C-alpha positions as CSV (number, residue, x, y, z in Angstrom):
1,X,68.8,116.7,27.3
2,X,70.5,119.2,24.8
3,X,69.1,118.8,21.2
4,X,70.9,120.1,18.4
5,X,70.6,119.9,14.6
6,X,74.1,120.1,12.6
7,X,74.7,120.2,8.8
8,X,77.4,117.7,8.0
9,X,78.6,114.1,7.5
10,X,77.7,111.8,10.3
11,X,81.2,110.5,10.0
12,X,82.7,113.7,11.0
13,X,80.8,114.2,14.2
14,X,82.5,114.7,17.3
15,X,80.0,112.8,19.2
16,X,81.2,109.7,21.3
17,X,78.6,107.3,19.6
18,X,77.3,107.5,16.0
19,X,73.9,106.1,14.9
20,X,73.1,104.8,11.4
21,X,70.8,102.4,9.9
22,X,69.8,100.0,7.7
23,X,66.6,98.3,6.3
24,X,65.9,94.7,6.6
25,X,67.1,92.4,3.5
26,X,69.5,95.2,2.2
27,X,72.4,93.6,0.7
28,X,75.0,96.7,1.1
29,X,74.5,99.8,2.8
30,X,73.6,103.0,0.7
31,X,73.8,107.0,2.0
32,X,75.2,107.8,5.1
33,X,75.5,104.5,6.4
34,X,77.7,103.7,3.4
35,X,79.8,106.7,4.3
36,X,80.3,105.3,7.8
37,X,80.8,101.8,6.5
38,X,83.4,102.9,4.1
39,X,85.3,104.9,7.1
40,X,85.1,101.8,8.8
41,X,86.6,99.7,6.3
42,X,83.8,97.7,5.2
43,X,82.9,96.6,8.7
44,X,79.1,97.1,8.3
45,X,79.1,95.2,5.0
46,X,80.9,92.3,6.7
47,X,78.1,92.3,9.2
48,X,75.5,91.7,6.5
49,X,77.6,89.3,4.5
50,X,77.9,87.2,7.5
51,X,74.4,87.3,8.5
52,X,75.0,89.0,12.0
53,X,73.0,91.8,11.3
54,X,69.6,91.4,9.3
55,X,67.9,95.0,9.8
56,X,65.0,93.9,12.0
57,X,63.0,96.6,13.7
58,X,64.8,97.8,16.7
59,X,68.1,95.4,16.1
60,X,71.3,97.2,17.3
61,X,74.7,96.3,16.4
62,X,77.8,98.1,18.1
63,X,81.2,98.5,16.0
64,X,84.3,100.3,17.2
65,X,86.0,102.4,15.2
66,X,89.5,101.8,16.4
67,X,90.7,105.4,15.5
68,X,89.1,105.5,12.1
69,X,86.4,108.0,13.2
70,X,86.7,110.4,16.1
71,X,83.6,108.5,17.9
72,X,84.2,105.6,20.2
73,X,81.3,103.4,18.8
74,X,78.8,103.4,16.0
75,X,75.6,102.0,16.6
76,X,73.7,100.2,13.7
77,X,70.1,99.9,14.0
78,X,67.5,98.0,12.1
79,X,64.5,99.7,10.4
80,X,62.6,96.7,9.8
81,X,61.0,95.7,6.2
82,X,60.6,98.7,3.9
83,X,57.3,97.7,2.7
84,X,55.9,98.3,6.3
85,X,58.1,101.2,7.1
86,X,56.6,104.4,8.8
87,X,57.1,107.0,11.7
88,X,56.4,104.1,14.2
89,X,59.3,102.0,12.9
90,X,61.6,105.3,13.0
91,X,60.4,105.9,16.9
92,X,61.2,102.1,17.7
93,X,64.5,102.1,15.9
94,X,65.6,105.3,17.5
95,X,64.4,104.3,21.1
96,X,66.4,101.0,20.7
97,X,69.6,102.7,19.5
98,X,69.1,105.4,22.6
99,X,68.6,102.8,25.0
100,X,71.5,100.7,23.8
101,X,73.7,103.8,24.1
102,X,72.9,104.5,27.7
103,X,73.8,101.0,28.5
104,X,77.0,101.7,27.1
105,X,77.5,104.8,29.1
106,X,77.5,107.1,26.0
107,X,77.1,111.0,26.7
108,X,76.7,112.6,23.5
109,X,74.9,110.8,20.6
110,X,74.8,111.8,16.9
111,X,72.3,110.2,14.8
112,X,71.0,110.4,11.1
113,X,67.4,111.0,10.4
114,X,65.9,107.8,9.9
115,X,63.6,107.4,7.1
116,X,64.4,110.8,5.7
117,X,66.1,109.4,2.6
118,X,65.2,105.8,1.4
119,X,62.3,105.7,3.7
120,X,60.3,108.2,1.8
121,X,59.4,110.3,4.8
122,X,59.5,113.9,4.9
123,X,62.3,115.5,6.8
124,X,60.3,117.0,9.4
125,X,58.3,113.8,10.1
126,X,61.1,111.8,10.2
127,X,63.2,114.0,12.4
128,X,60.4,114.1,14.8
129,X,60.2,110.5,15.1
130,X,63.7,110.1,15.5
131,X,64.0,112.4,18.3
132,X,60.6,111.5,20.0
133,X,61.5,107.8,20.0
134,X,65.0,108.8,21.3
135,X,63.8,111.2,24.3
136,X,60.9,108.9,25.2
137,X,63.0,105.9,25.5
138,X,65.5,107.8,27.7
139,X,62.7,109.0,30.0
140,X,63.2,107.7,34.0
141,X,61.0,108.8,36.7
142,X,63.0,109.9,39.7
143,X,61.6,107.6,42.3
144,X,61.6,108.7,46.0
145,X,64.2,105.9,47.0
146,X,67.7,105.9,48.2
147,X,70.3,104.8,45.5
148,X,74.0,104.4,45.8
149,X,75.0,105.7,42.5
150,X,73.5,107.6,39.7
151,X,72.5,105.9,36.4
152,X,74.0,107.0,33.4
153,X,72.5,110.0,31.6
154,X,72.9,111.0,27.9
155,X,73.7,114.7,27.9
156,X,73.1,115.3,24.3
157,X,71.6,114.6,21.0
158,X,72.7,116.0,17.7
159,X,71.0,115.2,14.5
160,X,73.1,115.5,11.5
161,X,71.9,116.2,8.2
162,X,74.0,116.3,5.0
163,X,71.6,118.2,2.7
164,X,71.4,122.1,3.5
165,X,68.1,122.5,1.7
166,X,66.5,119.8,4.3
167,X,67.9,121.6,7.2
168,X,65.1,123.7,8.2
169,X,62.5,120.9,7.8
170,X,64.6,118.5,10.1
171,X,65.1,121.6,12.7
172,X,61.2,122.0,12.7
173,X,60.7,118.3,13.2
174,X,63.3,118.1,16.0
175,X,61.9,121.0,17.9
176,X,58.5,119.6,17.6
177,X,59.5,116.4,19.0
178,X,61.2,118.2,21.9
179,X,57.8,120.1,22.7
180,X,55.8,117.0,22.8
181,X,58.0,114.9,24.6
182,X,58.1,117.3,27.3
183,X,54.4,117.1,27.6
184,X,54.6,113.4,27.4
185,X,57.2,113.2,30.4
186,X,55.2,115.7,32.6
187,X,52.0,113.3,32.2
188,X,54.2,110.1,32.9
189,X,55.9,112.0,36.0
190,X,52.2,112.6,37.2
191,X,51.0,109.2,37.0
192,X,54.0,107.7,38.4
193,X,53.9,109.9,41.4
194,X,52.5,108.3,44.8
195,X,49.2,109.3,45.5
196,X,50.3,111.1,48.6
197,X,52.2,113.3,46.6
198,X,50.1,113.6,43.3
199,X,47.1,115.1,45.2
200,X,44.5,117.5,43.8
201,X,46.8,120.3,45.3
202,X,49.8,119.0,43.8
203,X,48.3,118.9,40.3
204,X,46.9,122.4,41.0
205,X,50.8,123.4,41.6
206,X,51.9,121.9,38.4
207,X,49.0,123.9,36.6
208,X,50.5,126.9,38.3
209,X,53.9,126.3,37.0
210,X,52.6,125.6,33.6
211,X,51.0,128.8,33.6
212,X,53.7,130.7,34.9
213,X,56.4,129.2,32.5
214,X,54.0,129.3,29.2
215,X,51.9,132.3,29.4
216,X,48.7,130.4,30.2
217,X,45.8,131.7,32.0
218,X,45.0,129.9,35.1
219,X,41.9,129.3,37.6
220,X,41.6,126.8,40.3
221,X,38.4,126.4,41.8
222,X,37.9,125.0,45.5
223,X,35.3,123.3,47.4
224,X,33.3,126.4,48.1
225,X,33.6,127.7,44.6
226,X,32.3,124.4,43.3
227,X,29.3,124.6,45.6
228,X,28.6,128.2,44.3
229,X,28.8,126.6,40.7
230,X,26.1,124.0,41.9
231,X,28.5,121.1,40.9
232,X,26.7,118.4,42.9
233,X,28.2,115.5,41.1
234,X,31.8,116.7,41.4
235,X,31.3,117.5,45.2
236,X,29.6,114.5,45.8
237,X,32.7,112.4,44.9
238,X,34.9,114.9,47.0
239,X,32.7,114.6,50.0
240,X,34.5,111.8,51.6
241,X,38.1,113.1,50.9
242,X,40.0,115.1,53.5
243,X,42.4,116.1,50.9
244,X,40.9,119.3,49.2
245,X,39.6,119.0,45.8
246,X,40.7,121.5,42.9
247,X,39.0,122.2,39.6
248,X,41.6,123.3,37.2
249,X,41.1,125.3,34.4
250,X,44.3,126.5,32.1
251,X,43.8,128.4,28.8
252,X,46.3,128.8,25.9
253,X,45.7,131.9,23.7
254,X,42.7,133.1,25.8
255,X,42.3,136.1,23.5
256,X,42.4,134.3,20.5
257,X,39.3,132.3,19.5
258,X,38.4,133.5,16.1
259,X,38.9,129.9,15.1
260,X,36.7,128.6,17.6
261,X,37.7,127.0,21.2
262,X,38.8,123.5,21.6
263,X,38.4,122.3,25.2
264,X,40.1,119.3,26.7
265,X,38.6,117.6,29.9
266,X,40.8,115.3,32.0
267,X,39.5,113.0,34.6
268,X,41.6,113.7,37.8
269,X,40.8,111.2,40.5
270,X,44.2,111.3,42.3
271,X,43.4,107.9,44.2
272,X,40.3,105.7,43.8
273,X,39.2,103.4,46.7
274,X,36.0,103.0,44.9
275,X,34.5,104.8,48.0
276,X,31.8,103.3,50.0
277,X,31.4,100.5,47.0
278,X,34.9,99.4,48.1
279,X,37.3,98.1,45.5
280,X,39.1,94.8,46.4
281,X,42.5,95.3,47.9
282,X,44.3,93.6,45.5
283,X,46.2,95.9,42.7
284,X,44.4,98.9,44.4
285,X,47.8,100.8,44.3
286,X,47.3,100.9,40.5
287,X,44.3,103.3,41.4
288,X,47.0,106.1,41.6
289,X,46.7,106.5,37.9
290,X,43.1,107.3,38.0
291,X,44.1,111.1,37.3
292,X,45.7,109.9,33.9
293,X,43.1,112.0,32.1
294,X,44.0,115.0,33.9
295,X,47.7,114.3,33.6
296,X,47.2,113.5,29.7
297,X,45.6,117.2,29.4
298,X,48.3,118.9,31.5
299,X,51.0,117.5,29.5
300,X,49.1,118.5,26.3
301,X,49.1,122.0,27.4
302,X,52.8,122.1,27.8
303,X,53.3,120.4,24.4
304,X,50.4,122.9,22.9
305,X,52.3,126.0,24.6
306,X,55.8,124.8,23.4
307,X,54.6,124.2,20.1
308,X,53.1,127.7,19.9
309,X,50.0,126.5,18.2
310,X,47.6,129.2,17.1
311,X,44.2,127.8,18.7
312,X,42.6,128.8,21.8
313,X,42.6,125.6,23.8
314,X,41.2,125.1,27.4
315,X,42.1,122.5,29.6
316,X,39.7,121.3,32.5
317,X,41.0,118.9,35.4
318,X,38.3,118.2,38.0
319,X,40.8,116.5,40.6
320,X,39.7,114.9,43.9
321,X,40.1,111.6,45.8
322,X,37.5,109.2,46.0
323,X,37.5,107.9,49.6
324,X,35.0,106.1,52.1
325,X,34.2,108.3,55.1
326,X,31.5,109.2,57.4
327,X,30.8,111.9,55.0
328,X,31.0,109.9,52.0
329,X,28.1,109.9,49.4
330,X,26.3,106.4,49.2
331,X,24.7,104.2,46.8
332,X,21.1,105.2,46.6
333,X,21.8,109.0,46.8
334,X,20.4,111.1,44.5
335,X,22.5,114.1,43.4
336,X,22.2,117.2,41.1
337,X,24.4,118.2,38.4
338,X,25.3,121.7,37.5
339,X,23.0,121.6,34.6
340,X,20.0,120.4,36.8
341,X,20.0,116.7,35.8
342,X,19.6,114.4,38.8
343,X,21.5,111.3,39.3
344,X,20.9,108.1,41.1
345,X,23.9,106.8,42.6
346,X,24.1,102.9,42.2
347,X,27.9,102.4,42.7
348,X,30.3,105.2,44.4
349,X,33.0,103.3,42.3
350,X,31.3,104.9,39.0
351,X,32.7,108.2,40.2
352,X,34.7,109.5,37.3
353,X,31.8,109.8,35.2
354,X,30.4,112.0,38.1
355,X,33.2,114.7,38.1
356,X,33.5,114.6,34.3
357,X,29.5,115.6,34.1
358,X,30.1,119.0,36.0
359,X,33.4,119.4,33.9
360,X,31.6,118.9,30.7
361,X,28.7,121.3,31.6
362,X,31.3,123.7,32.5
363,X,33.2,123.3,29.2
364,X,29.9,124.5,27.4
365,X,30.3,128.0,28.8
366,X,33.1,128.5,26.2
367,X,30.8,127.7,23.2
368,X,33.4,125.1,22.2
369,X,34.1,124.3,18.5
370,X,34.8,120.7,20.2
371,X,35.3,119.2,23.3
372,X,37.4,115.9,23.9
373,X,37.5,114.3,27.5
374,X,40.1,111.6,28.5
375,X,39.5,109.3,31.4
376,X,40.6,106.0,32.9
377,X,36.7,105.2,32.9
378,X,35.9,101.5,32.7
379,X,37.3,98.2,33.2
380,X,35.1,97.1,30.5
381,X,36.9,99.0,28.0
382,X,40.1,96.9,28.8
383,X,37.9,93.8,28.5
384,X,36.7,94.8,25.1
385,X,40.2,96.2,23.5
386,X,42.8,94.7,25.6
387,X,45.6,96.1,27.5
388,X,47.5,98.7,25.8
389,X,45.8,98.3,22.7
390,X,43.6,101.2,22.2
391,X,41.5,103.9,23.7
392,X,37.6,103.4,23.2
393,X,36.4,106.3,21.3
394,X,33.0,107.5,21.6
395,X,31.8,110.8,19.6
396,X,28.6,112.4,18.5
397,X,30.7,113.8,15.4
398,X,31.9,111.9,12.6
399,X,34.4,114.2,11.3
400,X,36.0,114.3,14.9
401,X,36.0,110.7,15.1
402,X,37.9,110.2,11.8
403,X,40.3,112.9,12.9
404,X,41.2,111.4,16.1
405,X,41.3,107.8,14.5
406,X,43.7,109.3,12.1
407,X,46.0,111.1,14.5
408,X,46.0,107.7,16.5
409,X,47.3,105.9,13.7
410,X,50.1,108.4,13.2
411,X,51.2,108.4,16.7
412,X,50.5,104.8,17.4
413,X,48.4,106.1,20.3
414,X,45.7,104.3,18.8
415,X,41.8,104.9,19.4
416,X,39.0,102.5,18.3
417,X,35.2,103.8,17.3
418,X,32.7,102.4,19.6
419,X,28.9,103.0,19.4
420,X,26.5,105.4,21.2
421,X,23.4,103.7,20.3
422,X,20.3,105.0,22.0
423,X,19.5,101.6,23.3
424,X,22.3,102.1,25.9
425,X,20.4,105.0,27.5
426,X,17.8,102.3,28.6
427,X,20.4,100.8,30.9
428,X,20.9,104.0,32.9
429,X,17.3,105.1,33.2
430,X,16.1,105.5,36.8
431,X,13.0,105.4,38.7
432,X,14.0,108.4,41.0
433,X,16.2,110.5,39.0
434,X,17.1,111.5,35.6
435,X,19.9,109.0,35.3
436,X,21.7,106.1,37.0
437,X,25.3,106.5,37.5
438,X,25.9,102.8,36.4
439,X,24.2,100.4,34.2
440,X,25.7,97.3,35.5
441,X,28.7,95.5,33.9
442,X,27.4,94.4,30.7
443,X,28.1,97.1,28.0
444,X,29.6,99.0,30.8
445,X,32.0,100.8,28.6
446,X,29.0,102.4,26.5
447,X,26.5,102.9,29.2
448,X,29.4,105.1,30.6
449,X,29.6,107.1,27.5
450,X,25.9,107.7,27.0
451,X,26.0,108.9,30.8
452,X,28.4,111.6,29.7
453,X,26.9,112.4,26.6
454,X,23.7,113.8,28.5
455,X,25.9,116.5,29.7
456,X,27.1,117.7,26.3
457,X,25.4,120.0,23.6
458,X,28.2,120.4,21.4
459,X,30.6,118.3,19.1
460,X,32.4,116.0,21.7
461,X,34.5,112.9,22.0
462,X,35.2,110.5,24.9
463,X,38.3,108.6,25.0
464,X,38.3,105.7,27.6
465,X,42.0,105.4,28.3
466,X,41.7,102.7,31.1
467,X,43.7,100.1,29.2
468,X,46.4,102.9,28.2
469,X,47.7,105.0,31.1
470,X,49.8,102.3,33.0
471,X,51.8,99.6,31.7
472,X,53.3,96.7,33.7
473,X,56.4,96.4,31.4
474,X,58.6,98.4,29.2
475,X,57.8,98.3,25.5
476,X,60.0,100.0,23.0
477,X,59.9,103.7,23.8
478,X,57.3,103.5,26.7
479,X,58.9,102.3,30.0
480,X,56.9,100.5,32.8
481,X,54.7,102.8,34.6
482,X,52.8,105.8,33.5
483,X,52.8,105.9,29.6
484,X,51.6,109.5,29.2
485,X,49.2,108.4,26.7
486,X,47.1,111.0,24.9
487,X,49.6,113.9,24.9
488,X,50.9,112.9,21.4
489,X,47.7,111.9,20.3
490,X,46.0,115.2,21.3
491,X,49.0,117.3,20.0
492,X,48.9,115.5,16.2
493,X,45.2,116.1,16.1
494,X,45.4,119.8,17.2
495,X,48.5,120.4,14.8
496,X,46.2,119.0,11.9
497,X,43.3,121.6,12.7
């Protein structure tokens, strides 16, 4: 979609669809909405007076100018209660308006910046949220199925700002939204792809395209390379997979580490059968999303590169399938990670922490300022926090924990801190190895985190995104399917460094 920022009055726009707004409980429109109301002969005021529009968040009314404006229609969208207003309300309002416009077969939208006036948000924040909500709501996965007709797609979105002095900030916010939404959409596409398409090789191809298009440094390690690196935990999971594994490393600003290096690690199990500890068949198809951590860090790298962030950022995605096979690793095996720690296998379905273990050790070679890993790691996290509510956050650094929590509130990609108590390590003590890869069902989300901690010696945070990566139903600007969770969170956090 073409995104533009224009200086002028919204009522003078040549777009076929205009979008203005109203807070809940407002008796008469003000600002740009008032200007459009005047051009429409008081039609918006009539809606308010008759109680036909209350301004609830995401409420949309359609008005037809009948020649009073160049536009074919005007959409009035509710911003909700002023007391509870923020960037999330802007995203939801923009999303509702964009979705309604698509239903009406609109082609060119022109919108004011929601919340940039009476809402009290900065022009940049309001513009970013307006464009972000619009773009994310209009996302569609191009499914591999036969269709008889193409659905309507909106070709362009113009953000109209009347105040010349605010124009540069509005432009900055809109461009940030474009960059971040592009990363989210990439992550969504990867999670939505069927597992016979989104193989480790496919993720490596995507990384190659990112490196080419955004001047990133790329390295992809194969099975032989991983063996040379003594990545025993990564290779154990990959043993039963006929699809070749790929250990993907992408770098943004590789020559610029004066402010320290940030490493993002994403679990890349492109399909998880559970291995020998085979999962039940019910809903196993959802295990195509077990690479959502890898998808998130690849999407984040796209956003980071487009934003032109000044940091040295490394993305690591250890990618493989977890398959039952005559060569598969077994429960009771003892394997050795690349840092020399030995691991007793209790369950081959606790494979994500194994591929992450070698990736976290590898991250250490960058002498990182901070490392964040994202993984659809445990069903226990969904039991603890609920589906679609928040990612579980474990961190050995309080400042990092607090910064991620703040970024999660800003983006609505929320995280919730959980403990790394030493007592959890007792549950993964082994009689035959340094660690067990599973401590059982009780406290499983925490024992998985303390397992990962054993492979770190730097400031680190682990995000268990099991409940966030895939959605059964559409919700505001997040459609059913892959959510792209983590991209906006990481981008917001990095922009604040």
